C-alpha positions in Angstrom: 0.0 0.0 0.0 2.7 2.5 0.9 4.7 4.1 -1.9 8.0 6.1 -1.9 7.9 9.7 -2.9 4.2 9.9 -1.9 2.4 12.2 0.5 -0.2 11.0 3.0 -2.3 13.4 5.1 -4.7 12.7 7.9 -4.9 8.9 7.2 -5.5 6.1 9.8 -3.1 3.2 9.3 -4.0 1.2 12.4 -5.0 -1.8 10.4 -1.9 -1.7 8.2 1.6 -3.0 8.7 5.0 -1.4 8.1 6.8 -4.7 8.7 9.8 -5.1 6.3 8.6 -2.0 4.3 11.3 0.4 2.9 10.3 4.0 2.1 12.3 6.9 0.7 11.3 10.6 0.5 7.7 9.9 1.7 5.7 12.3 3.8 3.1 11.5 6.4 1.3 14.3 8.2 -1.3 14.0 11.0 -1.5 10.2 10.4 -2.3 7.5 12.9 -0.1 4.4 13.3 -1.2 3.2 16.7 -0.4 -0.5 17.5 1.2 -0.8 14.0 3.9 -3.4 13.5 6.9 -1.5 12.2 9.4 -4.3 12.8 12.4 -4.0 10.4 10.7 -0.9 8.9 13.3 1.2 7.0 13.1 4.9 5.9 15.4 7.2 4.1 14.7 11.0 4.1 11.1 10.5 5.0 9.0 13.0 6.9 6.5 12.2 9.7 4.8 15.3 11.0 2.4 15.2 14.0 1.9 11.4 13.6 0.8 9.1 16.4 2.8 5.9 16.9 1.3 4.9 20.3 2.0 1.3 21.3 3.7 0.5 18.0 6.5 -2.0 17.5 9.8 -0.7 15.9 12.0 -3.6 16.6 15.2 -3.6 14.4 13.8 -0.7 12.3 16.4 1.6 10.6 16.0 5.3 9.7 18.5 7.5 7.8 18.0 11.2 7.4 14.3 11.0 8.3 12.3 13.5 10.3 9.8 12.7 13.1 8.5 16.1 14.0 6.2 16.5 17.0 5.2 12.8 16.9 3.9 10.7 19.7 5.7 7.4 20.5 4.0 6.7 23.8 4.5 3.0 24.8 6.4 2.2 21.6 8.9 -0.6 21.5 12.2 0.7 19.9 14.2 -2.5 20.6 17.3 -2.5 18.4 16.1 0.4 16.3 18.5 2.8 14.6 18.2 6.5 14.0 21.0 7.9 11.8 21.1 11.7 11.4 17.3 11.9 12.1 15.4 15.0 13.2 13.1 14.1 16.1 12.2 17.6 17.3 9.4 17.9 19.7 8.5 14.2 19.7 7.3 12.4 22.9 8.8 9.1 24.0 6.9 8.3 27.3 7.0 4.7 28.5 9.1 3.5 25.5 11.5 0.6 25.3 15.0 1.7 24.3 17.0 -1.5 24.8 19.6 -1.7 22.0 18.5 1.5 20.3 21.2 3.4 18.4 21.2 7.1 17.8 23.9 8.6 15.4 23.9 12.4 15.4 20.7 14.2 14.4 18.5 16.7 16.2 16.5 15.5 19.3 15.7 19.0 20.6 12.6 19.6 22.7 11.9 15.9 22.9 10.1 14.4 25.9 12.3 11.6 27.4 10.9 11.9 30.9 11.8 8.8 33.0 13.1 7.1 29.9 15.4 4.0 30.4 18.4 5.2 28.4 21.1 3.3 30.2 24.4 2.8 28.3 23.2 4.7 25.2 25.7 6.7 23.2 24.4 10.2 22.4 27.6 11.6 21.0 27.1 14.5 18.6 23.4 14.6 19.1 21.6 17.9 19.6 19.2 17.8 22.5 18.5 21.5 23.2 15.8 21.9 25.9 15.2 18.1 25.9 13.2 16.9 28.9 15.2 14.2 30.6 13.5 14.5 34.0 14.0 11.4 36.0 15.6 9.5 33.1 18.0 6.6 33.7 21.2 7.9 32.2 23.6 5.6 33.9 26.7 4.8 31.8 25.6 7.0 28.9 28.0 8.9 26.7 27.5 12.5 25.5 30.7 13.4 23.7 30.1 16.7 21.8 26.3 16.4 22.4 24.4 19.7 22.8 22.3 19.7 25.9 21.7 23.4 26.3 18.9 24.1 28.8 18.0 20.4 28.9 16.0 19.3 32.0 18.0 16.8 34.1 16.3 17.1 37.5 16.1 13.7 39.2 18.0 12.0 36.4 20.4 9.2 37.4 23.7 10.1 35.7 25.8 7.5 37.6 29.0 6.8 35.5 27.8 8.9 32.6 30.4 10.8 30.5 29.5 14.4 29.7 33.0 15.6 28.9 32.9 18.1 25.9 29.1 18.2 25.9 27.5 21.7 25.7 25.4 22.1 28.8 24.8 25.8 29.3 21.7 26.6 31.2 21.4 23.1 32.7 20.4 22.9 36.4 22.4 20.1 38.1 20.5 20.3 41.4 18.7 17.1 42.3 20.8 15.1 39.7 22.6 11.9 40.7 26.2 12.5 39.6 28.0 9.5 41.3 31.2 8.7 39.3 30.0 11.1 36.5 32.7 12.4 34.2 32.6 16.2 33.8 35.0 18.8 32.3 36.0 21.9 34.2 33.3 24.1 32.9 30.6 21.5 33.7 32.0 21.1 37.2 31.7 24.9 37.8 28.0 24.7 36.6 27.4 21.9 39.1 28.9 23.9 41.9 26.8 26.9 41.0 23.7 24.8 40.8 24.4 23.6 44.4 24.6 27.2 45.6 28.4 27.7 45.6 30.0 31.0 44.6 32.7 30.3 42.1 35.4 33.0 41.9 
């Protein structure tokens, strides 16, 4: 049913399947994919705008240069999925499964990752400006050259995470678990200031 280079607007695909489908340069706007099986679904330079993927299955799916703008992934299973240079701006990932998920670069600004289980994930080079990571499990995560400007980290567990060289201006480190967390000098100063210290 689905065709590359096509545009779909306001359609309901709840009874369809994306399993083993490959699409390129296809646009979906305000479409519903709730409960859809997207196992091994592959996209290249596709655009999904305001789409609903609630409780969908994305196991082993692969996406290159695609955009998922202001989409809802509540309860989605992203097991072993890959997002290579994708734009996920404003999307919500509440109660998702991220085990084995790989993110390579791209823009995840303004995403909702509250309480997300992101342990051991590598976010190197990813833009996460104003991302909401409240209460997220960030243990052993890597953030080399990531942009986390004004991201929300309150109550996140950053045990053994590596933030060295990440941009973290405007981040409040109060109420963040930082046990064995790797920070550079500027980040350490931010932590001190977040805890009320006067750095001179």
